[in-house]
MARZA-541750 format. One record per residue: residue number from 1; residue in one letter; chain; x, y, z of N, C-alpha, C in turn. Coordinates in nm, 3 decimals. Each point is the difference from the previous one (the first is absolute). Layout:
% MARZA-541750
> NUM/a/A/X/Y/Z/X/Y/Z/X/Y/Z
...
***
This chain:
% MARZA-541750
> 1/m/A/26.751/25.956/9.358/0.024/-0.110/0.023/0.078/0.061/-0.209
> 2/g/A/0.102/-0.083/-0.035/0.027/-0.018/-0.092/-0.012/-0.079/-0.109
> 3/y/A/0.004/0.035/-0.114/-0.037/-0.122/-0.104/0.116/0.002/-0.123
> 4/f/A/-0.037/-0.085/-0.119/0.141/-0.017/-0.052/-0.044/0.054/-0.128
> 5/r/A/0.131/0.046/-0.118/-0.091/0.103/-0.131/0.137/-0.106/-0.072
> 6/f/A/-0.083/-0.011/-0.140/0.061/-0.101/-0.128/0.007/0.114/-0.088
> 7/h/A/0.118/0.046/-0.113/0.016/0.039/-0.092/0.073/-0.001/-0.057
> 8/r/A/0.019/-0.027/-0.093/0.085/-0.066/-0.151/0.031/0.081/-0.094
> 9/s/A/0.093/0.042/-0.072/0.022/0.107/-0.119/0.057/-0.067/-0.123
> 10/i/A/-0.042/-0.036/-0.081/0.047/-0.089/-0.110/0.000/0.054/-0.145
> 11/g/A/0.112/0.109/-0.107/0.021/0.023/-0.112/0.133/0.036/0.009
> 12/n/A/0.027/0.126/-0.140/0.076/0.043/-0.009/0.012/0.126/0.038
> 13/r/A/0.032/0.168/-0.098/0.065/0.106/0.074/-0.167/0.052/0.002
> 14/f/A/-0.019/-0.026/-0.123/-0.153/0.071/-0.050/-0.155/-0.030/0.070
> 15/f/A/-0.019/-0.130/0.002/-0.070/-0.073/0.007/-0.012/-0.098/0.127
> 16/r/A/-0.089/-0.019/0.074/0.037/-0.086/0.177/-0.115/-0.028/-0.047
> 17/l/A/-0.052/-0.127/0.038/-0.121/-0.029/0.079/-0.002/-0.096/0.161
> 18/n/A/-0.042/0.088/0.066/-0.016/-0.021/0.175/-0.101/-0.070/-0.033
> 19/l/A/0.041/-0.060/0.111/-0.081/-0.165/0.064/-0.039/0.049/0.195
> 20/s/A/-0.111/0.011/-0.023/0.006/0.004/0.171/-0.117/-0.081/0.060
> 21/k/A/-0.012/0.008/0.101/-0.113/-0.085/0.128/-0.111/0.019/-0.036
> 22/t/A/-0.016/0.183/-0.076/-0.125/0.019/-0.058/-0.076/0.015/-0.070
> 23/g/A/0.179/-0.041/-0.134/-0.124/0.028/-0.151/0.175/0.028/-0.098
> 24/i/A/-0.028/0.005/-0.114/0.088/-0.022/-0.097/-0.020/0.174/-0.082
> 25/s/A/0.120/0.064/-0.014/0.017/0.143/-0.043/0.108/-0.015/-0.098
> 26/g/A/0.018/0.092/-0.115/0.095/0.068/-0.078/0.056/0.109/0.002
> 27/t/A/0.122/-0.019/-0.006/0.076/0.107/0.024/0.109/0.094/-0.119
> 28/l/A/-0.020/0.090/-0.065/0.034/0.032/-0.112/0.060/0.134/0.015
> 29/g/A/0.139/0.027/-0.033/0.033/0.113/0.012/0.151/-0.032/0.088
> 30/e/A/0.098/0.091/0.055/0.057/0.039/0.086/0.062/0.065/-0.004
> 31/g/A/0.062/0.023/0.135/0.107/0.134/0.011/-0.138/0.113/0.050
> 32/p/A/0.017/0.136/-0.042/-0.060/0.097/0.061/-0.145/-0.087/-0.055
> 33/a/A/-0.061/-0.036/-0.023/-0.140/0.006/-0.097/-0.069/-0.140/-0.026
> 34/h/A/-0.083/-0.037/0.047/-0.086/-0.147/0.027/-0.134/-0.031/-0.003
> 35/l/A/-0.029/-0.062/-0.097/-0.135/-0.077/0.033/-0.076/-0.123/0.027
> 36/n/A/-0.045/0.022/0.115/-0.040/-0.111/0.066/-0.127/-0.035/-0.064
> 37/i/A/-0.058/-0.145/-0.029/-0.130/-0.058/0.014/0.006/-0.169/-0.005
> 38/p/A/-0.145/0.052/0.055/-0.066/-0.153/0.090/-0.045/-0.081/-0.102
> 39/f/A/0.003/-0.118/-0.005/-0.063/-0.079/-0.059/-0.066/-0.117/0.074
> 40/i/A/0.040/-0.041/0.100/-0.108/-0.059/0.097/0.047/0.072/0.143
> 41/g/A/-0.119/-0.056/0.097/0.011/0.038/0.119/-0.152/0.016/0.110
> 42/r/A/0.046/0.010/0.100/-0.115/-0.020/0.103/-0.047/0.149/-0.047
> 43/a/A/0.046/0.064/-0.025/-0.086/0.153/-0.020/0.032/0.049/-0.047
> 44/r/A/-0.097/0.044/-0.218/0.066/-0.028/-0.108/0.027/0.172/0.026
> 45/r/A/0.136/0.076/0.007/0.055/0.116/-0.017/-0.005/0.040/-0.133
> 46/k/A/0.047/0.144/-0.013/0.006/0.088/-0.114/0.137/0.009/0.004
> 47/p/A/0.066/0.038/-0.115/0.110/-0.004/-0.009/0.054/0.116/0.017
> 48/i/A/0.115/0.020/0.026/0.072/0.097/0.105/0.109/0.022/-0.086
> 49/a/A/0.050/0.163/-0.049/0.105/0.018/-0.045/0.138/0.065/0.111
> 50/t/A/0.093/0.006/-0.015/0.093/0.053/0.127/0.099/0.063/-0.067
> 51/f/A/0.020/0.127/0.015/0.137/0.083/-0.050/0.032/0.066/0.115
> 52/s/A/0.177/-0.052/0.028/0.070/0.043/0.093/0.166/0.097/-0.035
> 53/a/A/0.029/0.035/0.086/0.098/0.110/-0.053/0.108/-0.059/0.090
> 54/p/A/0.108/-0.048/-0.075/0.100/-0.150/0.033/0.077/0.137/0.119
> 55/g/A/0.032/-0.096/0.126/0.117/0.059/0.033/-0.081/0.112/0.092
> 56/t/A/-0.159/0.039/0.011/-0.026/0.077/0.094/-0.114/-0.064/0.104
> 57/g/A/-0.034/-0.128/-0.017/-0.063/-0.029/0.090/-0.188/0.046/-0.067
> 58/l/A/0.023/0.110/-0.070/-0.120/0.004/-0.050/-0.061/-0.061/-0.134
> 59/s/A/-0.182/0.011/0.041/-0.053/-0.104/-0.103/-0.143/0.018/-0.048
> 60/y/A/-0.073/-0.016/-0.056/-0.133/-0.016/-0.053/-0.059/-0.071/-0.042
> 61/r/A/-0.096/-0.029/0.083/-0.122/-0.139/-0.077/-0.117/0.032/-0.032
> 62/e/A/-0.076/-0.048/-0.123/-0.082/0.053/0.001/-0.078/-0.165/-0.058
> 63/t/A/-0.179/-0.039/0.053/-0.036/-0.050/-0.069/-0.115/-0.003/-0.126
> 64/l/A/0.041/-0.012/-0.100/-0.066/0.029/-0.129/-0.092/-0.062/-0.045
> 65/t/A/-0.108/0.014/-0.065/-0.090/-0.041/-0.008/-0.012/-0.017/-0.125
> 66/l/A/-0.057/-0.120/-0.090/-0.035/-0.043/-0.076/0.005/0.090/-0.104
> 67/r/A/-0.104/0.120/-0.015/0.095/0.098/-0.122/0.137/0.006/-0.022
> 68/w/A/0.081/0.021/0.107/0.145/0.080/-0.001/0.076/-0.120/-0.028
> 69/l/A/-0.004/-0.091/0.011/0.054/-0.103/-0.005/0.111/-0.019/-0.150
> 70/p/A/-0.038/0.001/-0.095/0.037/-0.002/-0.094/0.126/0.122/0.012
> 71/a/A/-0.051/0.110/0.002/0.121/0.121/-0.039/0.076/-0.005/0.170
> 72/a/A/-0.036/-0.041/0.061/0.120/-0.046/0.127/0.135/-0.064/-0.026
> 73/a/A/-0.122/-0.106/-0.094/0.122/-0.095/-0.039/0.115/-0.011/-0.081
> 74/i/A/-0.039/0.072/-0.097/0.087/0.078/-0.098/0.027/0.064/0.073
> 75/g/A/0.002/0.181/0.081/0.054/0.010/0.045/0.174/-0.101/0.029
> 76/l/A/-0.017/-0.041/0.173/0.026/-0.102/0.073/0.142/-0.060/-0.138
> 77/a/A/-0.047/-0.054/-0.097/0.081/-0.057/-0.118/0.133/0.102/-0.061
> 78/i/A/-0.090/0.124/-0.002/0.106/0.080/-0.097/0.096/0.055/0.165
> 79/l/A/-0.049/-0.017/0.115/0.093/0.085/0.078/0.116/-0.098/0.077
> 80/a/A/-0.054/-0.150/-0.042/0.040/-0.110/0.032/0.164/-0.017/-0.110
> 81/l/A/-0.016/0.070/-0.123/0.054/-0.097/-0.103/0.116/0.167/-0.004
> 82/l/A/-0.073/0.121/0.044/0.098/0.114/0.117/0.121/-0.053/0.017
> 83/w/A/-0.053/-0.062/0.159/0.047/-0.045/0.074/0.150/-0.047/-0.007
> 84/l/A/-0.026/-0.123/-0.059/0.056/-0.086/-0.109/0.152/0.014/-0.099
> 85/v/A/-0.011/0.107/-0.062/0.061/0.090/-0.068/0.112/0.096/0.088
***
């Protein structure tokens, strides 16, 4: 038996607010590197950093602990700025 899903994303190139049936999260970054941070949800998840190689279909996802969050956010911001240049 199937089920319905709902997802809506609002934002600009660098920040998106993601709304779904199960919760709300924010995404920082664009292109090959971004960081997803859950705000409200059915299950409180940890932040996830994603890095990808454009055009190859390869990507790497890492669930972050709070200890690594500031360093990951800075690294993603630098990668996003390099991507924009």
